[in-house]
N, C-alpha and C positions, 0 to 999 in steps of 0.2 A: 404754239402753246399760248402766246399772248392773246391771240384771237379767241381761243376757247375761254380763257378767263374773262375777257371783256364781254363776250356773249353771255356767260353765266352771270356776271355782275349786272348786266342790263336786264336779264330775265328776273333776277331777284329784286332789283330796284323797281321794275314795272309791276311785279306781283305785289310788292309792298305798297306801292302807290295806289293800286286798284282796291286795296282793302279799305280805303277811306271814302269810296264812292258807292252809294247804294245800288247803282245800276249793275254793278258786278257781283252783287250779293245774290247768288243763285241757290235755291233750295236743293239739297242733296239728300237722297234717300240712303241712309247709312248702310243698310245691308248690301246694296249694290256696290257702294264704295269699298266695303270690306271684301266682298267677293272679287272685285277687280284687283285689290291688293294681293289677295291669296293667289290669284291666277298669275300675276306678275312674279311673285316670289317663287311659285312652283316652276314656271317656265325658265326663270333665271337659274335656279338651282339645278334643274335638269340639264341645262346647257353646261353649267360648270362641272357637274359630275361626269357628264359624257366626255368633256375635255380632259378631265383627270384620268379617266379610264383609257382614253385614247393614248395617253402618254404613259400607261402602265403604272399609274399611281392609284392605290386603293384608298379612297378617302375615309372609309369606316371599316376598321378591321381590329378585332380584339387580339389577334395573333400575329402582329406584324413582326417581321424578321428583325432581330437585333444583332449587333456585331460585337457585343461584349466589351472586351478590353480595348478594342480598336478605337472606340469612341471616347474612352475615358482619358483625360489628360491629367498629369500631375503638376500642380502649381509649384514653381520654384520659390525658394525663400528669399528672393530679392537680389538676383545678380549672380548666382552660382555659389559654389562652396568655397570657403576660405579656411586656411589653417588658423587655428586659434592659439598659436604658441607665443 
């Protein structure tokens, strides 16, 4: 895990450093960048939804099964019941 964070820190640091030099100032046509972003989001979400369906989890459903009283818990009043005599 340390190697991952070290690599991520180096990547952010080098990207931040490159912003100060005009040699790295490349023109970007924004519609292509936006289309690339949409493709990445679509592919990632498709993979996640496929994974959820593989494990029989329905990500979007208006009629999900509920278990009624089994999921409700009653909060106690702070340590149980005591006689107040």
